[in-house]
All heavy atoms as a GROMACS GRO file, in nm:
protein
  613
    1MET      N    1  20.460   9.032  -8.028
    1MET     CA    2  20.402   8.962  -7.917
    1MET      C    3  20.377   9.067  -7.805
    1MET      O    4  20.467   9.138  -7.764
    1MET     CB    5  20.496   8.854  -7.869
    1MET     CG    6  20.456   8.787  -7.742
    1MET     SD    7  20.547   8.638  -7.725
    1MET     CE    8  20.611   8.651  -7.565
    2SER      N    9  20.258   9.074  -7.760
    2SER     CA   10  20.223   9.168  -7.652
    2SER      C   11  20.262   9.110  -7.517
    2SER      O   12  20.253   8.997  -7.490
    2SER     CB   13  20.070   9.189  -7.653
    2SER     OG   14  20.035   9.277  -7.550
    3ARG      N   15  20.319   9.201  -7.436
    3ARG     CA   16  20.362   9.164  -7.296
    3ARG      C   17  20.296   9.256  -7.197
    3ARG      O   18  20.242   9.361  -7.231
    3ARG     CB   19  20.513   9.180  -7.289
    3ARG     CG   20  20.587   9.081  -7.374
    3ARG     CD   21  20.732   9.094  -7.349
    3ARG     NE   22  20.799   8.994  -7.434
    3ARG     CZ   23  20.899   8.920  -7.392
    3ARG    NH1   24  20.943   8.932  -7.270
    3ARG    NH2   25  20.954   8.831  -7.473
    4THR      N   26  20.303   9.217  -7.068
    4THR     CA   27  20.257   9.299  -6.963
    4THR      C   28  20.374   9.352  -6.887
    4THR      O   29  20.462   9.276  -6.846
    4THR     CB   30  20.163   9.217  -6.868
    4THR    OG1   31  20.053   9.168  -6.944
    4THR    CG2   32  20.117   9.302  -6.754
    5TYR      N   33  20.375   9.484  -6.862
    5TYR     CA   34  20.484   9.550  -6.790
    5TYR      C   35  20.436   9.617  -6.665
    5TYR      O   36  20.325   9.681  -6.670
    5TYR     CB   37  20.551   9.655  -6.880
    5TYR     CG   38  20.627   9.597  -6.996
    5TYR    CD1   39  20.562   9.575  -7.119
    5TYR    CD2   40  20.762   9.565  -6.988
    5TYR    CE1   41  20.626   9.521  -7.228
    5TYR    CE2   42  20.830   9.510  -7.096
    5TYR     CZ   43  20.762   9.489  -7.214
    5TYR     OH   44  20.828   9.437  -7.321
    6LEU      N   45  20.509   9.613  -6.559
    6LEU     CA   46  20.485   9.690  -6.438
    6LEU      C   47  20.588   9.802  -6.441
    6LEU      O   48  20.708   9.773  -6.438
    6LEU     CB   49  20.502   9.606  -6.314
    6LEU     CG   50  20.506   9.682  -6.179
    6LEU    CD1   51  20.377   9.754  -6.157
    6LEU    CD2   52  20.531   9.585  -6.065
    7ILE      N   53  20.544   9.923  -6.454
    7ILE     CA   54  20.632  10.041  -6.467
    7ILE      C   55  20.628  10.119  -6.337
    7ILE      O   56  20.519  10.169  -6.297
    7ILE     CB   57  20.591  10.135  -6.580
    7ILE    CG1   58  20.587  10.056  -6.712
    7ILE    CG2   59  20.688  10.254  -6.592
    7ILE    CD1   60  20.718  10.001  -6.763
    8THR      N   61  20.740  10.135  -6.273
    8THR     CA   62  20.746  10.220  -6.153
    8THR      C   63  20.770  10.364  -6.195
    8THR      O   64  20.836  10.388  -6.296
    8THR     CB   65  20.856  10.171  -6.056
    8THR    OG1   66  20.982  10.177  -6.124
    8THR    CG2   67  20.829  10.031  -6.007
    9GLY      N   68  20.715  10.455  -6.118
    9GLY     CA   69  20.728  10.597  -6.152
    9GLY      C   70  20.648  10.634  -6.275
    9GLY      O   71  20.677  10.723  -6.351
   10ALA      N   72  20.536  10.561  -6.292
   10ALA     CA   73  20.454  10.572  -6.416
   10ALA      C   74  20.367  10.700  -6.420
   10ALA      O   75  20.311  10.730  -6.525
   10ALA     CB   76  20.367  10.450  -6.429
   11ALA      N   77  20.361  10.779  -6.310
   11ALA     CA   78  20.273  10.893  -6.311
   11ALA      C   79  20.342  11.018  -6.371
   11ALA      O   80  20.273  11.113  -6.405
   11ALA     CB   81  20.225  10.925  -6.170
   12SER      N   82  20.472  11.014  -6.379
   12SER     CA   83  20.542  11.136  -6.431
   12SER      C   84  20.680  11.098  -6.486
   12SER      O   85  20.728  10.986  -6.467
   12SER     CB   86  20.556  11.242  -6.324
   12SER     OG   87  20.642  11.187  -6.216
   13GLY      N   88  20.736  11.194  -6.556
   13GLY     CA   89  20.875  11.180  -6.606
   13GLY      C   90  20.897  11.064  -6.698
   13GLY      O   91  20.809  11.028  -6.778
   14ILE      N   92  21.017  11.002  -6.686
   14ILE     CA   93  21.051  10.896  -6.780
   14ILE      C   94  20.962  10.773  -6.762
   14ILE      O   95  20.937  10.699  -6.859
   14ILE     CB   96  21.204  10.859  -6.765
   14ILE    CG1   97  21.245  10.774  -6.886
   14ILE    CG2   98  21.230  10.793  -6.638
   14ILE    CD1   99  21.380  10.809  -6.939
   15GLY      N  100  20.910  10.748  -6.639
   15GLY     CA  101  20.822  10.640  -6.619
   15GLY      C  102  20.694  10.654  -6.698
   15GLY      O  103  20.643  10.561  -6.760
   16LYS      N  104  20.641  10.778  -6.702
   16LYS     CA  105  20.521  10.807  -6.778
   16LYS      C  106  20.543  10.793  -6.928
   16LYS      O  107  20.462  10.738  -7.001
   16LYS     CB  108  20.468  10.948  -6.744
   16LYS     CG  109  20.335  10.982  -6.810
   16LYS     CD  110  20.284  11.115  -6.757
   16LYS     CE  111  20.145  11.139  -6.811
   16LYS     NZ  112  20.089  11.262  -6.750
   17VAL      N  113  20.661  10.843  -6.974
   17VAL     CA  114  20.693  10.833  -7.118
   17VAL      C  115  20.707  10.685  -7.155
   17VAL      O  116  20.661  10.644  -7.261
   17VAL     CB  117  20.823  10.914  -7.145
   17VAL    CG1  118  20.876  10.887  -7.289
   17VAL    CG2  119  20.801  11.062  -7.128
   18THR      N  120  20.775  10.609  -7.070
   18THR     CA  121  20.792  10.466  -7.096
   18THR      C  122  20.661  10.395  -7.102
   18THR      O  123  20.635  10.315  -7.194
   18THR     CB  124  20.881  10.402  -6.992
   18THR    OG1  125  21.010  10.470  -6.990
   18THR    CG2  126  20.905  10.254  -7.016
   19ALA      N  127  20.573  10.419  -7.005
   19ALA     CA  128  20.439  10.356  -7.002
   19ALA      C  129  20.359  10.393  -7.127
   19ALA      O  130  20.299  10.308  -7.186
   19ALA     CB  131  20.363  10.400  -6.876
   20THR      N  132  20.362  10.520  -7.165
   20THR     CA  133  20.291  10.564  -7.283
   20THR      C  134  20.342  10.497  -7.407
   20THR      O  135  20.263  10.447  -7.494
   20THR     CB  136  20.300  10.717  -7.297
   20THR    OG1  137  20.241  10.778  -7.181
   20THR    CG2  138  20.223  10.767  -7.419
   21SER      N  139  20.474  10.493  -7.422
   21SER     CA  140  20.535  10.428  -7.535
   21SER      C  141  20.502  10.279  -7.549
   21SER      O  142  20.467  10.229  -7.656
   21SER     CB  143  20.688  10.444  -7.530
   21SER     OG  144  20.750  10.377  -7.636
   22LEU      N  145  20.502  10.211  -7.438
   22LEU     CA  146  20.470  10.065  -7.438
   22LEU      C  147  20.322  10.044  -7.473
   22LEU      O  148  20.288   9.953  -7.547
   22LEU     CB  149  20.501  10.000  -7.301
   22LEU     CG  150  20.651   9.987  -7.268
   22LEU    CD1  151  20.672   9.948  -7.124
   22LEU    CD2  152  20.712   9.881  -7.362
   23LYS      N  153  20.235  10.129  -7.418
   23LYS     CA  154  20.093  10.118  -7.451
   23LYS      C  155  20.072  10.137  -7.602
   23LYS      O  156  19.991  10.070  -7.664
   23LYS     CB  157  20.009  10.221  -7.370
   23LYS     CG  158  19.996  10.184  -7.223
   23LYS     CD  159  19.918  10.293  -7.154
   23LYS     CE  160  19.914  10.264  -7.005
   23LYS     NZ  161  19.839  10.373  -6.932
   24GLU      N  162  20.138  10.241  -7.657
   24GLU     CA  163  20.128  10.269  -7.800
   24GLU      C  164  20.178  10.151  -7.888
   24GLU      O  165  20.132  10.139  -8.002
   24GLU     CB  166  20.205  10.396  -7.838
   24GLU     CG  167  20.135  10.525  -7.785
   24GLU     CD  168  20.223  10.645  -7.801
   24GLU    OE1  169  20.339  10.637  -7.840
   24GLU    OE2  170  20.167  10.757  -7.771
   25GLN      N  171  20.267  10.074  -7.833
   25GLN     CA  172  20.320   9.959  -7.904
   25GLN      C  173  20.229   9.835  -7.887
   25GLN      O  174  20.259   9.731  -7.940
   25GLN     CB  175  20.459   9.922  -7.855
   25GLN     CG  176  20.567  10.027  -7.889
   25GLN     CD  177  20.698  10.000  -7.822
   25GLN    OE1  178  20.741   9.884  -7.818
   25GLN    NE2  179  20.761  10.100  -7.769
   26GLY      N  180  20.121   9.851  -7.810
   26GLY     CA  181  20.021   9.745  -7.796
   26GLY      C  182  20.043   9.658  -7.671
   26GLY      O  183  19.976   9.557  -7.655
   27HIS      N  184  20.135   9.695  -7.582
   27HIS     CA  185  20.158   9.619  -7.461
   27HIS      C  186  20.060   9.665  -7.348
   27HIS      O  187  20.006   9.774  -7.359
   27HIS     CB  188  20.302   9.639  -7.416
   27HIS     CG  189  20.403   9.591  -7.513
   27HIS    ND1  190  20.426   9.459  -7.539
   27HIS    CD2  191  20.492   9.660  -7.589
   27HIS    CE1  192  20.519   9.448  -7.632
   27HIS    NE2  193  20.559   9.569  -7.663
   28THR      N  194  20.045   9.579  -7.253
   28THR     CA  195  19.964   9.609  -7.137
   28THR      C  196  20.058   9.667  -7.032
   28THR      O  197  20.168   9.611  -7.006
   28THR     CB  198  19.896   9.482  -7.082
   28THR    OG1  199  19.813   9.430  -7.181
   28THR    CG2  200  19.818   9.511  -6.958
   29VAL      N  201  20.022   9.780  -6.973
   29VAL     CA  202  20.105   9.847  -6.874
   29VAL      C  203  20.028   9.861  -6.742
   29VAL      O  204  19.914   9.907  -6.742
   29VAL     CB  205  20.150   9.985  -6.926
   29VAL    CG1  206  20.226  10.060  -6.814
   29VAL    CG2  207  20.237   9.970  -7.049
   30ILE      N  208  20.094   9.823  -6.634
   30ILE     CA  209  20.040   9.844  -6.497
   30ILE      C  210  20.134   9.945  -6.438
   30ILE      O  211  20.253   9.920  -6.425
   30ILE     CB  212  20.034   9.716  -6.419
   30ILE    CG1  213  19.951   9.611  -6.484
   30ILE    CG2  214  19.985   9.746  -6.277
   30ILE    CD1  215  19.962   9.477  -6.421
   31GLY      N  216  20.084  10.065  -6.407
   31GLY     CA  217  20.170  10.170  -6.351
   31GLY      C  218  20.169  10.171  -6.203
   31GLY      O  219  20.066  10.151  -6.143
   32ALA      N  220  20.288  10.196  -6.144
   32ALA     CA  221  20.299  10.210  -5.999
   32ALA      C  222  20.367  10.339  -5.968
   32ALA      O  223  20.465  10.379  -6.035
   32ALA     CB  224  20.382  10.093  -5.943
   33ASP      N  225  20.316  10.414  -5.871
   33ASP     CA  226  20.378  10.539  -5.829
   33ASP      C  227  20.319  10.579  -5.695
   33ASP      O  228  20.230  10.514  -5.640
   33ASP     CB  229  20.346  10.648  -5.934
   33ASP     CG  230  20.464  10.751  -5.943
   33ASP    OD1  231  20.522  10.784  -5.837
   33ASP    OD2  232  20.494  10.790  -6.053
   34LEU      N  233  20.366  10.691  -5.643
   34LEU     CA  234  20.319  10.743  -5.514
   34LEU      C  235  20.175  10.784  -5.516
   34LEU      O  236  20.102  10.790  -5.421
   34LEU     CB  237  20.405  10.857  -5.464
   34LEU     CG  238  20.545  10.818  -5.417
   34LEU    CD1  239  20.629  10.941  -5.393
   34LEU    CD2  240  20.537  10.729  -5.293
   35LYS      N  241  20.128  10.831  -5.637
   35LYS     CA  242  19.990  10.872  -5.659
   35LYS      C  243  19.961  10.871  -5.808
   35LYS      O  244  20.050  10.859  -5.891
   35LYS     CB  245  19.968  11.013  -5.605
   35LYS     CG  246  20.053  11.121  -5.666
   35LYS     CD  247  20.028  11.256  -5.608
   35LYS     CE  248  20.120  11.359  -5.673
   35LYS     NZ  249  20.100  11.491  -5.624
   36ASP      N  250  19.833  10.877  -5.844
   36ASP     CA  251  19.791  10.882  -5.986
   36ASP      C  252  19.841  10.764  -6.066
   36ASP      O  253  19.887  10.784  -6.178
   36ASP     CB  254  19.829  11.012  -6.050
   36ASP     CG  255  19.772  11.132  -5.976
   36ASP    OD1  256  19.660  11.127  -5.926
   36ASP    OD2  257  19.842  11.240  -5.975
   37ALA      N  258  19.829  10.644  -6.015
   37ALA     CA  259  19.872  10.522  -6.087
   37ALA      C  260  19.780  10.408  -6.057
   37ALA      O  261  19.700  10.413  -5.964
   37ALA     CB  262  20.016  10.489  -6.046
   38ASP      N  263  19.792  10.301  -6.138
   38ASP     CA  264  19.713  10.182  -6.113
   38ASP      C  265  19.741  10.127  -5.972
   38ASP      O  266  19.650  10.080  -5.901
   38ASP     CB  267  19.745  10.072  -6.213
   38ASP     CG  268  19.713  10.115  -6.357
   38ASP    OD1  269  19.605  10.166  -6.379
   38ASP    OD2  270  19.801  10.096  -6.441
   39ILE      N  271  19.870  10.129  -5.934
   39ILE     CA  272  19.907  10.083  -5.802
   39ILE      C  273  19.977  10.198  -5.732
   39ILE      O  274  20.076  10.250  -5.780
   39ILE     CB  275  20.006   9.962  -5.814
   39ILE    CG1  276  19.934   9.844  -5.884
   39ILE    CG2  277  20.057   9.920  -5.677
   39ILE    CD1  278  20.026   9.733  -5.923
   40VAL      N  279  19.925  10.239  -5.619
   40VAL     CA  280  19.986  10.343  -5.537
   40VAL      C  281  20.073  10.280  -5.427
   40VAL      O  282  20.021  10.199  -5.350
   40VAL     CB  283  19.877  10.434  -5.477
   40VAL    CG1  284  19.937  10.539  -5.388
   40VAL    CG2  285  19.793  10.500  -5.586
   41ALA      N  286  20.203  10.305  -5.434
   41ALA     CA  287  20.293  10.245  -5.342
   41ALA      C  288  20.414  10.333  -5.320
   41ALA      O  289  20.458  10.408  -5.407
   41ALA     CB  290  20.340  10.106  -5.394
   42ASP      N  291  20.473  10.319  -5.200
   42ASP     CA  292  20.599  10.391  -5.167
   42ASP      C  293  20.714  10.296  -5.172
   42ASP      O  294  20.731  10.210  -5.085
   42ASP     CB  295  20.588  10.451  -5.027
   42ASP     CG  296  20.710  10.530  -4.986
   42ASP    OD1  297  20.809  10.539  -5.064
   42ASP    OD2  298  20.709  10.587  -4.875
   43LEU      N  299  20.788  10.298  -5.281
   43LEU     CA  300  20.900  10.202  -5.304
   43LEU      C  301  21.020  10.228  -5.218
   43LEU      O  302  21.116  10.150  -5.227
   43LEU     CB  303  20.939  10.199  -5.452
   43LEU     CG  304  20.824  10.166  -5.550
   43LEU    CD1  305  20.875  10.167  -5.693
   43LEU    CD2  306  20.768  10.032  -5.518
   44THR      N  307  21.015  10.327  -5.131
   44THR     CA  308  21.131  10.347  -5.042
   44THR      C  309  21.121  10.263  -4.915
   44THR      O  310  21.218  10.260  -4.835
   44THR     CB  311  21.140  10.495  -4.998
   44THR    OG1  312  21.024  10.530  -4.922
   44THR    CG2  313  21.152  10.588  -5.116
   45THR      N  314  21.011  10.188  -4.898
   45THR     CA  315  20.994  10.102  -4.782
   45THR      C  316  20.995   9.956  -4.827
   45THR      O  317  20.962   9.920  -4.944
   45THR     CB  318  20.861  10.130  -4.712
   45THR    OG1  319  20.755  10.094  -4.798
   45THR    CG2  320  20.847  10.275  -4.675
   46PRO      N  321  21.041   9.864  -4.740
   46PRO     CA  322  21.042   9.722  -4.781
   46PRO      C  323  20.905   9.668  -4.824
   46PRO      O  324  20.891   9.606  -4.922
   46PRO     CB  325  21.090   9.649  -4.653
   46PRO     CG  326  21.173   9.753  -4.582
   46PRO     CD  327  21.104   9.886  -4.609
   47ASP      N  328  20.799   9.702  -4.747
   47ASP     CA  329  20.665   9.660  -4.784
   47ASP      C  330  20.625   9.725  -4.916
   47ASP      O  331  20.559   9.665  -4.998
   47ASP     CB  332  20.565   9.696  -4.675
   47ASP     CG  333  20.424   9.642  -4.705
   47ASP    OD1  334  20.415   9.522  -4.739
   47ASP    OD2  335  20.330   9.721  -4.698
   48GLY      N  336  20.666   9.849  -4.935
   48GLY     CA  337  20.631   9.919  -5.058
   48GLY      C  338  20.695   9.860  -5.181
   48GLY      O  339  20.647   9.881  -5.293
   49ARG      N  340  20.803   9.783  -5.165
   49ARG     CA  341  20.867   9.718  -5.276
   49ARG      C  342  20.802   9.581  -5.308
   49ARG      O  343  20.810   9.535  -5.418
   49ARG     CB  344  21.016   9.706  -5.255
   49ARG     CG  345  21.084   9.841  -5.260
   49ARG     CD  346  21.236   9.828  -5.254
   49ARG     NE  347  21.284   9.787  -5.123
   49ARG     CZ  348  21.308   9.865  -5.021
   49ARG    NH1  349  21.286   9.994  -5.030
   49ARG    NH2  350  21.356   9.815  -4.909
   50VAL      N  351  20.748   9.516  -5.207
   50VAL     CA  352  20.687   9.384  -5.227
   50VAL      C  353  20.540   9.400  -5.271
   50VAL      O  354  20.497   9.330  -5.365
   50VAL     CB  355  20.693   9.304  -5.096
   50VAL    CG1  356  20.610   9.173  -5.107
   50VAL    CG2  357  20.838   9.270  -5.059
   51HIS      N  358  20.470   9.489  -5.213
   51HIS     CA  359  20.328   9.507  -5.238
   51HIS      C  360  20.296   9.534  -5.385
   51HIS      O  361  20.200   9.473  -5.436
   51HIS     CB  362  20.274   9.619  -5.149
   51HIS     CG  363  20.127   9.637  -5.161
   51HIS    ND1  364  20.036   9.546  -5.116
   51HIS    CD2  365  20.053   9.740  -5.210
   51HIS    CE1  366  19.911   9.592  -5.140
   51HIS    NE2  367  19.923   9.710  -5.197
   52PRO      N  368  20.368   9.616  -5.455
   52PRO     CA  369  20.332   9.645  -5.598
   52PRO      C  370  20.334   9.518  -5.685
   52PRO      O  371  20.250   9.503  -5.772
   52PRO     CB  372  20.435   9.744  -5.644
   52PRO     CG  373  20.480   9.812  -5.521
   52PRO     CD  374  20.474   9.708  -5.414
   53VAL      N  375  20.429   9.430  -5.662
   53VAL     CA  376  20.436   9.310  -5.746
   53VAL      C  377  20.312   9.221  -5.719
   53VAL      O  378  20.252   9.167  -5.808
   53VAL     CB  379  20.567   9.234  -5.723
   53VAL    CG1  380  20.569   9.101  -5.798
   53VAL    CG2  381  20.687   9.319  -5.769
   54GLN      N  382  20.286   9.206  -5.587
   54GLN     CA  383  20.164   9.127  -5.551
   54GLN      C  384  20.040   9.190  -5.609
   54GLN      O  385  19.953   9.118  -5.664
   54GLN     CB  386  20.155   9.114  -5.401
   54GLN     CG  387  20.266   9.034  -5.336
   54GLN     CD  388  20.266   9.043  -5.185
   54GLN    OE1  389  20.213   9.140  -5.126
   54GLN    NE2  390  20.328   8.951  -5.123
   55GLN      N  391  20.024   9.320  -5.597
   55GLN     CA  392  19.907   9.386  -5.649
   55GLN      C  393  19.903   9.383  -5.801
   55GLN      O  394  19.793   9.369  -5.856
   55GLN     CB  395  19.906   9.530  -5.598
   55GLN     CG  396  19.770   9.597  -5.597
   55GLN     CD  397  19.770   9.729  -5.531
   55GLN    OE1  398  19.869   9.775  -5.475
   55GLN    NE2  399  19.658   9.794  -5.534
   56ALA      N  400  20.016   9.389  -5.865
   56ALA     CA  401  20.016   9.383  -6.012
   56ALA      C  402  19.973   9.246  -6.059
   56ALA      O  403  19.898   9.233  -6.158
   56ALA     CB  404  20.159   9.409  -6.065
   57ASN      N  405  20.012   9.143  -5.992
   57ASN     CA  406  19.967   9.008  -6.028
   57ASN      C  407  19.816   8.994  -6.012
   57ASN      O  408  19.746   8.936  -6.095
   57ASN     CB  409  20.038   8.902  -5.944
   57ASN     CG  410  20.180   8.875  -5.992
   57ASN    OD1  411  20.203   8.879  -6.114
   57ASN    ND2  412  20.269   8.845  -5.902
   58GLU      N  413  19.760   9.048  -5.903
   58GLU     CA  414  19.618   9.045  -5.884
   58GLU      C  415  19.543   9.129  -5.988
   58GLU      O  416  19.443   9.090  -6.043
   58GLU     CB  417  19.582   9.091  -5.742
   58GLU     CG  418  19.618   8.993  -5.632
   58GLU     CD  419  19.557   8.853  -5.654
   58GLU    OE1  420  19.439   8.843  -5.681
   58GLU    OE2  421  19.637   8.757  -5.647
   59THR      N  422  19.595   9.247  -6.016
   59THR     CA  423  19.536   9.338  -6.116
   59THR      C  424  19.536   9.269  -6.251
   59THR      O  425  19.437   9.269  -6.321
   59THR     CB  426  19.616   9.469  -6.121
   59THR    OG1  427  19.606   9.534  -5.997
   59THR    CG2  428  19.553   9.559  -6.229
   60ARG      N  429  19.647   9.208  -6.287
   60ARG     CA  430  19.660   9.140  -6.416
   60ARG      C  431  19.559   9.030  -6.427
   60ARG      O  432  19.495   9.009  -6.530
   60ARG     CB  433  19.800   9.088  -6.435
   60ARG     CG  434  19.824   9.018  -6.568
   60ARG     CD  435  19.965   8.959  -6.577
   60ARG     NE  436  20.012   8.896  -6.458
   60ARG     CZ  437  19.974   8.771  -6.416
   60ARG    NH1  438  19.890   8.702  -6.489
   60ARG    NH2  439  20.023   8.715  -6.309
   61LYS      N  440  19.541   8.954  -6.322
   61LYS     CA  441  19.451   8.842  -6.323
   61LYS      C  442  19.302   8.886  -6.343
   61LYS      O  443  19.227   8.824  -6.411
   61LYS     CB  444  19.456   8.760  -6.192
   61LYS     CG  445  19.586   8.680  -6.180
   61LYS     CD  446  19.586   8.612  -6.045
   61LYS     CE  447  19.722   8.547  -6.023
   61LYS     NZ  448  19.736   8.495  -5.887
   62ARG      N  449  19.270   9.004  -6.285
   62ARG     CA  450  19.133   9.053  -6.299
   62ARG      C  451  19.107   9.122  -6.430
   62ARG      O  452  18.997   9.114  -6.483
   62ARG     CB  453  19.105   9.158  -6.186
   62ARG     CG  454  19.082   9.099  -6.048
   62ARG     CD  455  19.027   9.206  -5.958
   62ARG     NE  456  19.106   9.328  -5.953
   62ARG     CZ  457  19.207   9.353  -5.871
   62ARG    NH1  458  19.243   9.258  -5.784
   62ARG    NH2  459  19.270   9.468  -5.875
   63ARG      N  460  19.207   9.188  -6.484
   63ARG     CA  461  19.182   9.270  -6.603
   63ARG      C  462  19.220   9.209  -6.736
   63ARG      O  463  19.176   9.249  -6.839
   63ARG     CB  464  19.258   9.404  -6.586
   63ARG     CG  465  19.193   9.487  -6.479
   63ARG     CD  466  19.272   9.604  -6.433
   63ARG     NE  467  19.327   9.692  -6.536
   63ARG     CZ  468  19.400   9.798  -6.508
   63ARG    NH1  469  19.427   9.824  -6.381
   63ARG    NH2  470  19.449   9.872  -6.601
   64TRP      N  471  19.315   9.113  -6.735
   64TRP     CA  472  19.365   9.064  -6.860
   64TRP      C  473  19.366   8.911  -6.863
   64TRP      O  474  19.367   8.851  -6.756
   64TRP     CB  475  19.505   9.117  -6.883
   64TRP     CG  476  19.507   9.266  -6.889
   64TRP    CD1  477  19.459   9.345  -6.985
   64TRP    CD2  478  19.556   9.353  -6.786
   64TRP    NE1  479  19.475   9.481  -6.950
   64TRP    CE2  480  19.536   9.484  -6.829
   64TRP    CE3  481  19.620   9.330  -6.661
   64TRP    CZ2  482  19.574   9.595  -6.752
   64TRP    CZ3  483  19.652   9.441  -6.588
   64TRP    CH2  484  19.630   9.571  -6.635
   65PRO      N  485  19.373   8.850  -6.981
   65PRO     CA  486  19.384   8.706  -6.983
   65PRO      C  487  19.512   8.660  -6.918
   65PRO      O  488  19.611   8.736  -6.911
   65PRO     CB  489  19.386   8.676  -7.134
   65PRO     CG  490  19.367   8.802  -7.207
   65PRO     CD  491  19.372   8.914  -7.107
   66PRO      N  492  19.522   8.538  -6.874
   66PRO     CA  493  19.645   8.487  -6.812
   66PRO      C  494  19.762   8.496  -6.910
   66PRO      O  495  19.744   8.477  -7.030
   66PRO     CB  496  19.613   8.342  -6.783
   66PRO     CG  497  19.468   8.328  -6.795
   66PRO     CD  498  19.418   8.442  -6.881
   67PRO      N  499  19.883   8.523  -6.862
   67PRO     CA  500  19.998   8.533  -6.950
   67PRO      C  501  20.041   8.397  -6.996
   67PRO      O  502  20.011   8.297  -6.933
   67PRO     CB  503  20.106   8.592  -6.855
   67PRO     CG  504  20.070   8.547  -6.723
   67PRO     CD  505  19.916   8.546  -6.720
   68ARG      N  506  20.107   8.395  -7.108
   68ARG     CA  507  20.165   8.273  -7.160
   68ARG      C  508  20.282   8.236  -7.072
   68ARG      O  509  20.361   8.322  -7.040
   68ARG     CB  510  20.203   8.288  -7.302
   68ARG     CG  511  20.083   8.313  -7.394
   68ARG     CD  512  20.120   8.357  -7.529
   68ARG     NE  513  20.193   8.261  -7.603
   68ARG     CZ  514  20.243   8.277  -7.724
   68ARG    NH1  515  20.228   8.393  -7.783
   68ARG    NH2  516  20.309   8.182  -7.784
   69GLN      N  517  20.292   8.112  -7.038
   69GLN     CA  518  20.405   8.071  -6.951
   69GLN      C  519  20.523   8.031  -7.034
   69GLN      O  520  20.511   7.975  -7.139
   69GLN     CB  521  20.360   7.956  -6.858
   69GLN     CG  522  20.257   8.003  -6.758
   69GLN     CD  523  20.236   7.894  -6.655
   69GLN    OE1  524  20.278   7.780  -6.672
   69GLN    NE2  525  20.166   7.929  -6.550
   70ARG      N  526  20.639   8.058  -6.975
   70ARG     CA  527  20.765   8.015  -7.040
   70ARG      C  528  20.778   7.864  -7.013
   70ARG      O  529  20.713   7.806  -6.930
   70ARG     CB  530  20.883   8.090  -6.978
   70ARG     CG  531  20.873   8.240  -7.007
   70ARG     CD  532  20.990   8.306  -6.948
   70ARG     NE  533  20.984   8.450  -6.982
   70ARG     CZ  534  21.079   8.532  -6.956
   70ARG    NH1  535  21.193   8.490  -6.902
   70ARG    NH2  536  21.066   8.659  -6.990
   71SER      N  537  20.877   7.802  -7.078
   71SER     CA  538  20.896   7.659  -7.070
   71SER      C  539  20.931   7.620  -6.924
   71SER      O  540  20.909   7.509  -6.881
   71SER     CB  541  21.004   7.607  -7.160
   71SER     OG  542  21.124   7.678  -7.138
   72THR      N  543  20.991   7.714  -6.846
   72THR     CA  544  21.023   7.683  -6.707
   72THR      C  545  20.906   7.698  -6.615
   72THR      O  546  20.916   7.665  -6.500
   72THR     CB  547  21.134   7.785  -6.659
   72THR    OG1  548  21.077   7.916  -6.665
   72THR    CG2  549  21.259   7.774  -6.738
   73GLY      N  550  20.792   7.742  -6.667
   73GLY     CA  551  20.673   7.763  -6.589
   73GLY      C  552  20.674   7.897  -6.515
   73GLY      O  553  20.576   7.930  -6.445
   74GLU      N  554  20.774   7.979  -6.534
   74GLU     CA  555  20.779   8.111  -6.468
   74GLU      C  556  20.702   8.214  -6.548
   74GLU      O  557  20.700   8.207  -6.669
   74GLU     CB  558  20.923   8.154  -6.446
   74GLU     CG  559  21.003   8.065  -6.361
   74GLU     CD  560  21.144   8.121  -6.345
   74GLU    OE1  561  21.166   8.210  -6.264
   74GLU    OE2  562  21.231   8.063  -6.411
   75ARG      N  563  20.649   8.312  -6.482
   75ARG     CA  564  20.583   8.423  -6.546
   75ARG      C  565  20.678   8.543  -6.537
   75ARG      O  566  20.743   8.562  -6.436
   75ARG     CB  567  20.451   8.457  -6.480
   75ARG     CG  568  20.348   8.345  -6.500
   75ARG     CD  569  20.220   8.379  -6.438
   75ARG     NE  570  20.130   8.268  -6.453
   75ARG     CZ  571  20.015   8.260  -6.395
   75ARG    NH1  572  19.970   8.354  -6.315
   75ARG    NH2  573  19.937   8.157  -6.416
   76ALA      N  574  20.679   8.621  -6.641
   76ALA     CA  575  20.771   8.735  -6.642
   76ALA      C  576  20.698   8.863  -6.629
   76ALA      O  577  20.596   8.891  -6.696
   76ALA     CB  578  20.850   8.737  -6.772
   77ILE      N  579  20.745   8.949  -6.537
   77ILE     CA  580  20.701   9.088  -6.527
   77ILE      C  581  20.824   9.172  -6.535
   77ILE      O  582  20.919   9.151  -6.458
   77ILE     CB  583  20.626   9.113  -6.394
   77ILE    CG1  584  20.498   9.036  -6.389
   77ILE    CG2  585  20.603   9.265  -6.376
   77ILE    CD1  586  20.415   9.059  -6.262
   78ALA      N  587  20.830   9.264  -6.625
   78ALA     CA  588  20.950   9.347  -6.642
   78ALA      C  589  20.937   9.468  -6.551
   78ALA      O  590  20.831   9.536  -6.551
   78ALA     CB  591  20.962   9.391  -6.788
   79LEU      N  592  21.038   9.496  -6.476
   79LEU     CA  593  21.038   9.610  -6.383
   79LEU      C  594  21.134   9.714  -6.433
   79LEU      O  595  21.245   9.683  -6.473
   79LEU     CB  596  21.081   9.565  -6.241
   79LEU     CG  597  20.996   9.457  -6.177
   79LEU    CD1  598  21.057   9.417  -6.043
   79LEU    CD2  599  20.857   9.508  -6.153
   80THR      N  600  21.090   9.837  -6.432
   80THR     CA  601  21.177   9.950  -6.466
   80THR      C  602  21.172  10.053  -6.360
   80THR      O  603  21.075  10.060  -6.287
   80THR     CB  604  21.140  10.015  -6.602
   80THR    OG1  605  21.013  10.075  -6.587
   80THR    CG2  606  21.138   9.917  -6.717
   81THR      N  607  21.277  10.127  -6.348
   81THR     CA  608  21.279  10.239  -6.250
   81THR      C  609  21.319  10.365  -6.320
   81THR      O  610  21.371  10.365  -6.424
   81THR     CB  611  21.373  10.205  -6.134
   81THR    OG1  612  21.505  10.185  -6.185
   81THR    CG2  613  21.329  10.089  -6.056
   0.00000   0.00000   0.00000
């Protein structure tokens, strides 16, 4: 089952490796980082931590089909650091 992941630090290091691995497994990946990512954000600030999730939801709605909902009606986005 394919999932959508929001990966922080996706432009380099372990975040980039994780994003690449998930893409190779057929998952959809939205990358967030200070630069060179789908979502450019500074996670050291309060706004920088809220904005990426909001932007990921908007990006996902524009680029991919709606996610399947769980029985509770919640949508899941996995966050990694």
